[in-house]
C-alpha positions as CSV (number, residue, x, y, z in Angstrom):
1,M,32.1,20.0,19.8
2,K,29.2,17.6,19.8
3,K,26.9,20.3,21.1
4,Q,28.0,22.6,18.2
5,I,27.2,19.8,15.7
6,I,23.8,19.3,17.2
7,M,23.0,23.0,17.1
8,L,24.2,23.1,13.4
9,L,22.0,20.1,12.5
10,L,19.0,21.6,14.3
11,M,19.4,24.7,12.0
12,V,19.9,22.8,8.7
13,L,17.5,19.9,9.4
14,P,14.0,21.2,9.9
15,G,11.8,18.7,11.6
16,L,14.7,17.0,13.4
17,V,13.7,15.8,16.8
18,W,15.9,14.6,19.6
19,A,15.3,12.2,22.5
20,G,13.2,13.8,25.2
21,G,11.0,15.7,22.7
22,N,8.1,14.5,20.6
23,N,10.4,12.0,18.7
24,R,7.6,11.1,16.3
25,I,7.7,11.0,12.5
26,T,4.7,10.9,10.2
27,F,4.8,9.9,6.6
28,E,1.7,10.5,4.5
29,L,1.4,8.0,1.6
30,N,-0.1,9.8,-1.3
31,D,-0.5,9.7,-5.1
32,G,2.5,11.9,-5.7
33,P,4.5,12.6,-7.8
34,G,7.8,12.7,-6.0
35,N,7.2,12.7,-2.3
36,W,5.0,9.6,-2.2
37,F,6.1,9.1,1.4
38,R,5.7,12.7,2.4
39,N,7.3,13.8,5.6
40,A,4.4,15.7,7.3
41,D,7.0,17.8,9.2
42,G,8.4,19.2,6.0
43,P,11.6,18.6,4.0
44,V,14.8,17.6,5.7
45,V,17.9,19.1,3.9
46,G,15.7,19.6,0.9
47,L,14.4,16.0,0.8
48,G,10.6,15.8,1.4
49,S,10.7,12.0,2.0
50,L,13.5,12.0,4.5
51,A,13.1,12.3,8.3
52,V,15.5,12.2,11.3
53,G,14.8,11.0,14.8
54,T,16.6,9.5,17.8
55,P,16.5,5.9,19.1
56,G,13.0,5.0,20.1
57,V,11.4,7.3,17.4
58,E,7.9,6.3,16.4
59,V,7.3,6.3,12.7
60,V,3.6,6.6,11.7
61,F,2.4,5.9,8.2
62,T,-0.9,7.6,7.2
63,R,-2.7,7.6,3.8
64,D,-4.0,10.2,1.3
65,S,-4.3,7.9,-1.7
66,N,-7.0,6.4,-3.8
67,T,-5.6,2.8,-3.6
68,V,-3.9,0.4,-1.3
69,H,-0.2,0.4,-0.4
70,T,2.2,-1.7,1.7
71,M,4.6,-0.2,4.2
72,T,7.6,-2.4,3.9
73,S,11.3,-2.3,5.0
74,L,13.5,-2.0,1.9
75,I,16.8,-1.2,3.8
76,Y,17.6,-1.2,7.5
77,P,20.7,-1.4,9.8
78,S,21.8,-5.0,9.8
79,D,21.6,-5.1,13.6
80,A,18.3,-3.4,13.9
81,R,15.5,-4.5,16.2
82,N,11.9,-4.9,14.9
83,M,13.1,-5.5,11.3
84,P,12.1,-6.2,8.7
85,F,8.7,-4.5,8.9
86,D,5.9,-5.3,6.4
87,T,2.2,-4.8,6.1
88,D,-0.5,-6.3,3.8
89,P,-1.9,-4.1,1.1
90,Q,-4.2,-1.6,2.8
91,K,-5.7,1.8,3.0
92,G,-5.1,2.2,6.8
93,S,-2.4,3.5,9.0
94,E,0.5,1.7,10.7
95,S,3.3,2.6,13.0
96,I,6.6,1.2,14.2
97,K,9.3,2.2,16.7
98,L,12.9,2.3,15.5
99,R,15.5,1.9,18.3
100,T,18.8,1.0,16.5
101,P,20.7,3.9,15.0
102,G,21.2,3.9,11.3
103,L,19.5,4.3,7.9
104,Y,16.0,2.9,7.3
105,V,14.2,3.0,3.9
106,F,10.6,2.0,3.5
107,F,8.8,1.4,0.3
108,C,5.5,0.1,-1.2
109,Q,5.8,-3.4,-2.7
110,I,3.0,-2.5,-5.1
111,H,4.6,0.8,-6.3
112,P,8.3,0.2,-5.5
113,Y,9.5,3.7,-6.3
114,M,7.4,5.0,-3.4
115,L,10.2,5.6,-0.9
116,G,10.6,7.1,2.5
117,A,13.8,7.2,4.6
118,V,14.5,7.7,8.3
119,I,17.9,8.3,9.9
120,V,17.8,7.2,13.5
121,D,20.7,9.2,15.0
122,D,22.5,8.7,18.3
123,P,23.1,12.3,19.6
124,N,26.2,11.0,21.4
125,T,28.1,10.2,18.2
126,E,29.5,12.6,15.6
127,G,27.5,12.9,12.4
128,L,24.2,11.4,11.3
129,D,24.4,7.7,11.9
130,L,23.9,5.5,8.8
131,G,25.1,2.4,10.6
132,E,27.9,-0.1,10.1
133,T,26.1,-2.2,7.5
134,I,22.7,-2.2,5.9
135,T,20.6,-5.1,4.9
136,L,18.2,-5.2,2.0
137,I,14.9,-6.9,2.1
138,N,16.2,-9.8,0.1
139,G,19.0,-10.5,2.6
140,I,21.9,-8.7,0.8
141,Q,24.2,-7.0,3.3
142,V,26.8,-4.4,2.5
143,P,28.8,-1.8,4.4
144,T,27.3,1.7,4.5
145,S,30.6,2.9,2.9
146,S,30.0,0.6,-0.1
147,D,29.2,1.7,-3.6
148,L,25.9,-0.2,-3.5
149,A,24.8,1.7,-0.3
150,T,25.6,5.1,-1.7
151,R,24.2,4.3,-5.1
152,L,20.9,3.4,-3.5
153,L,21.0,6.6,-1.4
154,R,21.6,8.6,-4.5
155,G,18.8,6.8,-6.3
156,F,16.5,7.7,-3.4
157,M,17.4,11.4,-3.8
158,V,16.8,11.4,-7.5
159,L,13.5,9.5,-7.6
160,T,11.8,11.3,-4.7
161,E,12.7,14.9,-5.5
162,P,11.4,16.5,-8.7
163,G,14.1,19.1,-8.5
164,N,16.6,16.3,-9.1
165,W,15.0,15.0,-12.2
166,Q,16.7,15.3,-15.6
167,N,15.0,18.2,-17.4
168,F,16.2,18.2,-21.0
169,A,13.9,21.1,-21.8
170,S,15.4,23.6,-19.4
171,S,19.2,22.9,-19.2
172,D,22.0,21.1,-20.8
173,Q,23.4,20.0,-17.4
174,W,22.1,17.8,-14.7
175,H,22.4,19.1,-11.2
176,I,21.4,17.0,-8.2
177,N,20.9,18.7,-4.8
178,Y,23.1,16.4,-2.7
179,P,22.7,17.4,1.0
180,S,26.0,18.6,2.5
181,V,25.7,17.0,6.0
182,P,28.1,14.9,8.0
183,V,27.2,11.2,8.1
184,R,28.7,8.4,10.2
185,I,29.4,5.3,8.2
186,T,31.3,2.0,8.4
187,G,34.1,1.9,11.0
188,G,32.8,5.1,12.6
189,A,34.2,7.3,9.8
190,V,32.5,10.6,9.3
191,A,32.2,12.0,5.8
192,D,30.3,14.8,4.1
193,L,27.5,13.1,2.2
194,A,27.6,15.6,-0.8
195,E,31.3,15.2,-1.2
196,V,31.1,11.4,-1.2
197,L,28.3,11.3,-3.8
198,T,29.9,13.9,-6.0
199,A,33.2,12.1,-5.9
200,R,31.6,8.8,-6.9
201,Y,28.9,9.8,-9.3
202,G,29.7,13.4,-10.3
203,N,27.4,16.4,-10.5
204,D,26.5,19.1,-12.9
205,T,27.1,16.6,-15.6
206,A,26.4,17.2,-19.3
207,L,23.0,15.8,-20.4
208,P,23.2,13.7,-23.6
209,S,22.1,15.5,-26.7
210,L,18.6,15.1,-28.1
211,L,18.8,12.8,-31.2
212,T,16.4,12.3,-34.0
213,P,16.4,8.7,-35.3
214,P,15.5,7.4,-38.7
215,P,11.7,7.1,-39.1
216,G,9.7,4.5,-37.4
217,I,6.2,3.4,-38.2
218,G,3.0,4.6,-36.6
219,E,2.9,6.1,-33.1
220,V,4.5,5.6,-29.7
221,W,2.2,6.1,-26.7
222,V,4.0,6.9,-23.4
223,N,2.4,7.2,-20.0
224,T,4.0,10.4,-18.7
225,Q,2.7,9.6,-15.3
226,F,4.0,12.5,-13.3
227,E,2.6,15.5,-15.3
228,K,0.4,17.8,-13.3
229,T,-2.3,19.9,-14.8
230,A,-4.7,22.7,-13.9
231,N,-8.0,20.8,-13.8
232,K,-7.2,17.6,-11.9
233,R,-5.6,16.8,-8.6
234,K,-4.0,13.5,-9.7
235,P,-1.1,13.4,-12.1
236,G,-0.5,11.7,-15.4
237,A,-1.2,11.6,-19.1
238,A,-1.1,9.3,-22.1
239,A,1.2,11.1,-24.6
240,V,1.6,10.1,-28.2
241,V,4.7,10.7,-30.4
242,D,4.5,10.4,-34.2
243,A,7.1,7.9,-35.1
244,T,7.6,9.3,-38.6
245,T,8.2,12.9,-37.5
246,W,9.1,12.4,-33.8
247,Q,6.8,15.1,-32.7
248,V,4.5,14.9,-29.6
249,K,1.1,15.0,-31.3
250,R,-1.3,14.8,-28.3
251,K,-1.5,14.5,-24.6
252,V,-4.6,12.9,-23.0
253,F,-5.3,13.9,-19.4
254,L,-9.1,13.3,-19.1
255,P,-9.6,15.8,-16.4
256,D,-13.3,15.2,-16.2
257,I,-12.6,11.7,-14.7
258,E,-9.4,12.6,-12.8
259,L,-7.3,10.1,-14.7
260,N,-5.0,8.9,-11.9
261,N,-1.4,7.9,-12.5
262,P,-2.0,6.2,-15.9
263,H,0.6,3.4,-15.9
264,N,0.4,1.0,-18.8
265,M,-1.5,0.7,-22.1
266,W,-2.6,-1.7,-24.8
267,T,-5.0,-1.5,-27.7
268,D,-7.7,-3.5,-29.5
269,R,-7.2,-5.6,-32.6
270,D,-8.2,-2.7,-34.9
271,Q,-5.8,-0.3,-33.1
272,N,-8.6,2.2,-32.4
273,L,-8.9,2.0,-28.6
274,I,-6.4,2.8,-25.9
275,Y,-6.8,0.8,-22.7
276,V,-4.9,2.4,-19.8
277,T,-4.6,1.3,-16.2
278,E,-4.8,3.8,-13.3
279,W,-2.2,2.3,-11.0
280,F,-2.9,4.5,-8.0
281,D,-6.6,3.9,-8.3
282,S,-8.9,1.0,-9.2
283,K,-9.9,1.7,-12.8
284,L,-9.2,0.7,-16.3
285,T,-10.0,3.6,-18.7
286,I,-10.7,3.5,-22.4
287,F,-10.4,6.3,-24.8
288,D,-10.3,6.8,-28.6
289,R,-6.8,6.6,-30.0
290,V,-7.3,9.3,-32.8
291,S,-9.4,11.9,-31.0
292,G,-8.4,11.3,-27.3
293,Q,-12.1,11.3,-26.4
294,F,-13.2,9.4,-23.3
295,I,-15.2,6.2,-23.9
296,D,-15.4,4.2,-20.6
297,R,-14.0,3.7,-17.1
298,I,-14.3,0.3,-15.5
299,Q,-13.8,-0.6,-11.9
300,V,-11.4,-3.6,-12.0
301,G,-9.7,-3.8,-8.6
302,E,-7.0,-2.1,-6.5
303,A,-3.9,-0.8,-8.2
304,P,-4.3,-2.3,-11.7
305,A,-0.9,-2.4,-13.3
306,H,-0.7,-3.9,-16.8
307,V,-3.2,-4.7,-19.6
308,M,-2.8,-6.9,-22.6
309,T,-5.2,-8.7,-25.0
310,R,-5.6,-12.3,-26.1
311,V,-4.8,-12.6,-29.8
312,D,-7.5,-15.2,-30.5
313,T,-10.4,-13.5,-28.7
314,D,-9.3,-9.8,-28.3
315,Q,-10.3,-10.0,-24.7
316,L,-8.4,-7.8,-22.2
317,H,-6.5,-9.1,-19.2
318,V,-5.6,-6.7,-16.4
319,S,-3.2,-7.6,-13.5
320,I,-4.6,-6.4,-10.2
321,N,-1.3,-5.4,-8.5
322,G,-3.0,-4.5,-5.2
323,S,-5.1,-7.6,-4.9
324,D,-4.9,-9.7,-1.7
325,R,-6.7,-12.6,-3.4
326,N,-5.5,-15.2,-5.8
327,E,-8.2,-14.2,-8.4
328,S,-5.9,-11.4,-9.3
329,V,-6.2,-11.1,-13.1
330,V,-9.5,-9.8,-14.5
331,E,-10.8,-10.6,-18.0
332,L,-13.0,-8.2,-20.0
333,S,-14.3,-8.0,-23.6
334,P,-13.7,-4.8,-25.6
335,L,-16.4,-2.2,-24.7
336,A,-18.3,-4.9,-22.7
337,G,-18.6,-2.4,-19.9
338,G,-17.5,-4.7,-17.0
339,I,-15.6,-7.6,-15.8
340,E,-16.5,-11.0,-17.3
341,R,-14.5,-13.0,-14.7
342,R,-11.6,-13.0,-12.3
343,I,-8.9,-15.5,-13.1
344,D,-7.3,-17.4,-10.3
345,V,-3.5,-17.4,-10.9
346,G,-2.8,-18.9,-7.5
347,R,-1.2,-15.8,-6.1
348,P,-2.1,-12.2,-5.2
349,G,-0.6,-9.1,-6.7
350,P,0.9,-9.8,-10.1
351,H,2.4,-6.9,-12.0
352,A,3.6,-7.0,-15.7
353,H,2.1,-10.2,-17.1
354,W,2.6,-11.4,-20.7
355,M,0.2,-13.2,-23.1
356,G,1.2,-16.0,-25.5
357,H,1.3,-15.6,-29.3
358,D,-1.6,-18.0,-29.9
359,G,-3.9,-17.0,-27.0
360,G,-3.1,-20.2,-25.1
361,T,-0.9,-19.0,-22.3
362,M,-0.5,-16.2,-19.8
363,V,2.5,-15.7,-17.5
364,T,2.5,-13.5,-14.4
365,P,5.3,-12.2,-12.1
366,N,4.0,-12.5,-8.6
367,V,5.4,-9.6,-6.6
368,F,4.5,-10.7,-3.1
369,T,5.5,-14.4,-3.3
370,G,8.8,-14.5,-5.3
371,D,7.4,-16.7,-8.1
372,S,5.7,-16.8,-11.5
373,T,2.4,-18.4,-12.7
374,I,1.9,-20.1,-16.0
375,Y,-1.8,-20.1,-16.8
376,D,-3.1,-22.4,-19.5
377,F,-6.2,-21.1,-21.3
378,V,-6.8,-24.4,-23.1
379,R,-7.2,-26.2,-19.8
380,D,-8.4,-23.0,-18.2
381,D,-6.3,-23.7,-15.2
382,I,-2.9,-23.0,-13.6
383,Q,-0.2,-25.1,-15.3
384,D,2.7,-24.2,-12.9
385,I,3.8,-21.8,-10.3
386,I,7.6,-21.5,-10.4
387,P,9.9,-19.9,-7.7
388,T,12.1,-17.2,-9.4
389,G,14.6,-16.4,-6.7
390,S,14.5,-15.4,-3.1
391,L,11.1,-15.0,-1.4
392,E,11.7,-11.2,-1.6
393,A,13.0,-11.3,-5.2
394,H,10.1,-9.1,-6.1
395,P,9.4,-10.4,-9.6
396,I,7.9,-7.5,-11.4
397,A,7.8,-8.1,-15.2
398,T,7.8,-10.8,-17.8
399,G,8.8,-11.1,-21.5
400,M,8.1,-14.0,-23.8
401,M,9.7,-15.5,-26.9
402,P,7.6,-14.9,-30.0
403,D,6.8,-18.6,-30.3
404,S,6.0,-18.8,-26.5
405,S,8.6,-21.4,-26.1
406,K,10.3,-19.8,-23.1
407,Y,9.8,-16.6,-21.0
408,Y,11.8,-14.4,-18.8
409,V,11.0,-13.0,-15.3
410,A,12.7,-9.8,-14.1
411,N,13.4,-10.1,-10.4
412,F,13.5,-6.5,-9.3
413,L,15.2,-6.7,-6.0
414,D,17.5,-9.7,-6.9
415,S,18.6,-8.0,-10.1
416,T,18.3,-11.3,-11.9
417,F,16.3,-12.9,-14.7
418,T,14.7,-16.3,-14.4
419,V,14.5,-18.1,-17.8
420,I,11.6,-20.6,-17.8
421,E,10.5,-23.2,-20.4
422,T,6.8,-22.4,-20.9
423,A,5.6,-25.9,-21.8
424,T,7.2,-27.6,-18.7
425,G,7.8,-24.8,-16.2
426,K,11.4,-25.9,-16.0
427,I,14.0,-23.2,-15.0
428,L,16.5,-23.1,-17.8
429,K,18.9,-20.5,-16.4
430,T,19.3,-17.6,-14.0
431,I,20.9,-14.5,-15.4
432,N,22.7,-12.2,-12.9
433,L,22.6,-8.6,-14.0
434,L,25.2,-7.7,-11.3
435,E,27.7,-10.3,-12.3
436,N,30.1,-7.7,-13.6
437,Y,29.7,-5.3,-10.6
438,D,31.5,-5.2,-7.3
439,P,28.9,-3.8,-4.8
440,V,31.6,-2.7,-2.4
441,S,34.1,-0.9,-4.7
442,G,31.7,-0.1,-7.4
443,A,34.0,-1.5,-10.1
444,I,32.2,-2.5,-13.3
445,S,33.9,-5.0,-15.6
446,G,31.2,-5.6,-18.3
447,P,27.5,-5.1,-19.0
448,V,25.5,-4.4,-15.9
449,G,21.9,-3.8,-14.8
450,G,20.4,-3.2,-11.4
451,L,16.7,-3.2,-10.3
452,P,15.3,-4.4,-13.7
453,I,11.7,-3.5,-14.6
454,Q,10.1,-3.9,-18.1
455,T,11.7,-6.6,-20.2
456,P,10.1,-7.5,-23.5
457,V,11.6,-9.8,-26.2
458,S,11.8,-8.4,-29.7
459,P,9.2,-9.5,-32.1
460,D,11.8,-11.5,-34.1
461,G,13.1,-13.1,-31.0
462,I,16.7,-12.1,-31.2
463,A,17.0,-10.0,-28.0
464,M,15.4,-9.1,-24.7
465,V,15.7,-5.5,-23.8
466,T,15.4,-4.3,-20.2
467,A,15.1,-1.0,-18.3
468,N,17.2,-1.0,-15.1
469,I,16.3,1.8,-12.7
470,L,19.2,1.5,-10.2
471,T,22.0,1.6,-12.7
472,D,20.1,3.7,-15.3
473,T,21.2,1.2,-18.0
474,I,19.4,-0.6,-20.8
475,T,20.6,-4.2,-20.9
476,I,20.5,-6.5,-23.9
477,V,20.3,-10.2,-23.6
478,D,21.0,-12.5,-26.6
479,T,18.1,-14.9,-26.5
480,R,20.0,-17.6,-28.4
481,T,22.4,-18.1,-25.5
482,D,20.5,-16.2,-22.8
483,T,23.7,-14.2,-22.2
484,L,23.9,-10.5,-21.2
485,V,25.8,-9.0,-24.2
486,A,25.5,-5.3,-23.8
487,S,24.3,-2.4,-21.6
488,L,23.6,1.1,-22.9
489,P,23.2,4.3,-20.9
490,C,19.7,5.2,-20.0
491,D,18.2,8.4,-18.7
492,A,17.3,8.9,-15.0
493,G,14.7,6.5,-13.6
494,C,14.9,4.0,-16.5
495,H,11.6,2.2,-16.4
496,G,9.6,1.0,-19.5
497,V,10.4,-0.8,-22.8
498,Q,8.3,-1.9,-25.7
499,F,9.0,-2.7,-29.4
500,G,7.7,-1.0,-32.5
501,A,8.4,-1.3,-36.2
502,K,11.2,0.5,-37.9
503,A,10.5,1.9,-41.4
504,G,11.9,-0.4,-44.0
505,G,12.3,-3.3,-41.7
506,G,13.6,-4.3,-38.3
507,Y,12.5,-3.0,-34.8
508,Y,13.1,-0.2,-32.4
509,A,13.0,-0.7,-28.7
510,Y,11.4,2.4,-27.1
511,V,12.6,3.2,-23.6
512,S,10.9,5.5,-21.1
513,S,12.3,7.0,-17.9
514,Q,10.5,8.2,-14.8
515,S,12.9,11.0,-13.8
516,A,13.6,12.4,-17.3
517,N,11.3,14.0,-19.9
518,V,12.6,12.1,-22.9
519,L,11.9,8.9,-24.9
520,Q,14.9,6.9,-25.9
521,V,15.0,4.9,-29.2
522,V,17.2,1.8,-29.4
523,D,18.0,0.0,-32.6
524,I,18.5,-3.6,-31.5
525,D,20.1,-4.7,-34.8
526,P,21.7,-1.7,-36.5
527,N,23.9,-3.8,-38.8
528,G,21.1,-6.1,-39.9
529,D,23.1,-9.2,-39.0
530,G,21.0,-10.5,-36.1
531,N,23.6,-9.7,-33.5
532,P,22.0,-7.7,-30.6
533,A,25.4,-7.0,-29.0
534,D,25.6,-4.2,-31.5
535,A,22.5,-2.5,-30.3
536,K,22.8,1.3,-29.8
537,V,20.8,4.3,-28.8
538,V,19.7,6.1,-32.0
539,G,17.2,8.5,-30.7
540,R,16.3,10.7,-27.7
541,I,13.0,12.5,-28.1
542,L,11.8,15.4,-25.9
543,L,8.4,14.6,-24.4
544,T,7.4,18.1,-23.5
545,S,4.4,19.7,-25.2
546,T,4.8,22.1,-28.1
547,P,2.3,24.7,-29.5
548,N,1.2,22.0,-32.0
549,T,0.5,19.4,-29.3
550,A,-3.2,18.8,-28.8
551,S,-4.3,18.5,-25.2
552,D,-7.4,18.4,-23.0
553,D,-5.8,20.2,-20.1
554,T,-3.1,22.7,-19.2
555,I,0.2,21.4,-17.8
556,T,1.3,23.1,-14.6
557,A,4.3,21.0,-13.6
558,H,6.6,18.2,-14.7
559,D,6.0,18.5,-18.4
560,G,7.0,15.2,-20.1
561,M,8.0,13.6,-16.8
562,G,7.2,10.2,-15.4
563,G,7.7,7.9,-18.4
564,Q,6.5,4.4,-17.6
565,G,4.1,2.3,-19.8
566,L,4.7,2.3,-23.5
567,L,2.4,1.3,-26.4
568,P,3.8,1.4,-30.0
569,I,1.0,1.4,-32.6
570,P,0.7,-0.8,-34.6
571,V,1.4,-3.7,-32.2
572,V,3.9,-5.8,-34.1
573,Y,4.5,-8.8,-31.8
574,N,3.9,-12.3,-33.3
575,G,0.2,-13.2,-33.0
576,W,-1.0,-9.6,-32.8
577,V,0.7,-8.4,-36.0
578,Q,-1.2,-11.0,-38.1
579,N,-4.6,-9.5,-36.9
580,L,-3.8,-5.9,-37.9
581,P,-6.1,-4.0,-40.3
582,K,-4.9,-3.6,-43.9
583,F,-4.0,0.1,-43.3
584,W,-1.3,-0.9,-40.9
585,K,-0.2,-4.1,-42.6
586,D,0.5,-2.2,-45.8
587,Q,3.2,-0.2,-44.0
588,L,5.1,-3.2,-42.8
589,T,7.6,-5.4,-44.5
590,E,7.1,-9.0,-45.3
591,Q,9.3,-10.0,-42.4
592,Q,7.6,-7.7,-40.0
593,L,4.2,-9.3,-40.9
594,D,5.6,-12.7,-40.2
595,P,8.3,-12.2,-37.5
596,L,9.4,-15.8,-37.3
597,K,9.8,-16.3,-41.0
């Protein structure tokens, strides 16, 4: 019987190698999209980032990318030898031998949706071995039969395979190609993987309807980071939606410079320039907001992630996510043509930093060291560095109250928020997004979020809104009590959030998703009573191009996909809104012009 199973697997799993053969797997790390850890031997059961070997298999990581990456164990069998595995940010190659049967998932700590998986299978057991239990990099351990284990496996299949993304333009149903293979899980039980995933999470589910919200003000820029075009090898665009008509007006690809994975954006005081980071490169690019014309491209450092301006000087601050030095935020002046200085925040590799409302403060989430830096521009020095969870919490984003009194750090792998008093560095609270979730049974008893990413606070300070990529939920925290009060459904690969002005008063939270070609619009206070627990999704806007969409290149694949960084114009956060030109101020209400009034 075992021989028959092996023969079947050899037929359905191309690239599968058994002991005595080559037993070597090569992953090519590349700029994507989809198979960022590309199995050089080809897809296994339709998954291009999955490989199968036997005990003793050598896994080799090579590189075809413009920037640095880490090769890091995200998940591994709890009894595995040689684990966890990690490298510094680099452009080189690495290898490791895996001897213990079970499931191994590797990722890049800089670009944490870059995933590659290896199943080390014992040929003498029935089914592909996933192991008894798995351990996550932050120490969490669960049975392979648990909901958390299968939810993570499902997330891997969705994120890494473009065919599994939600395409609202081509279908009203969402089909995920779950591989129908026997897997060996906790207690030696053997189950069909597709049957388990379908029973737990469904398949061929109805996509939510497109929905046009009441008008907003201005524009919403979205980095559709996975779009591919005819005239450049690297993916990504900056797409702009008219917030009054909800039409996609323009897509900026900049093929002449190979705009590479544009990830996050900000603008100048006059709202005329778009600054965009190239996350899989080393550049900050500047173009004209109205025409889409290229202005400048500045070398800033490896894997620049986020960019914001200081309200008092209009200088730019860019986090260098791939830096291995403590001088990991660069400061530039608008159109100055180069870096003015590198700011020492005491740690390498920050991701989504936030700037204070008066230009006096910057806070960074430090991905590699599980902490957050408060930088004081008045003293021009580090004020505090505060631990935010486990060493491997992977703090990825920050959001700050409009008066800069406290700020929040989203700890990606811990699925928590650390609430910090800005003036003192004191930890005020830890919010557990999985408090209402049982990781074994999957039971959910209240609002829930898992693997949080962008997490801004509304300009009026009533709510923090967060995109959660594991649970595909949008969580709402009431900032008065720092309590999780609601979670809303999000589309696949929930990633980015930013706030813009709603026509007539109030604010919309705009939410982007990596694995769906839509922009969601959330009204955080639909009743106007200041209670964010009533927040609801009021819009779902298709991000695909239309005949009326201006563009500087021709889309060949993944139209509207890869939603990540967002930039609503005008910028209406406290400190920035007061500096707007009259054209934009005239469109805002008195309260929007003074959010804390």
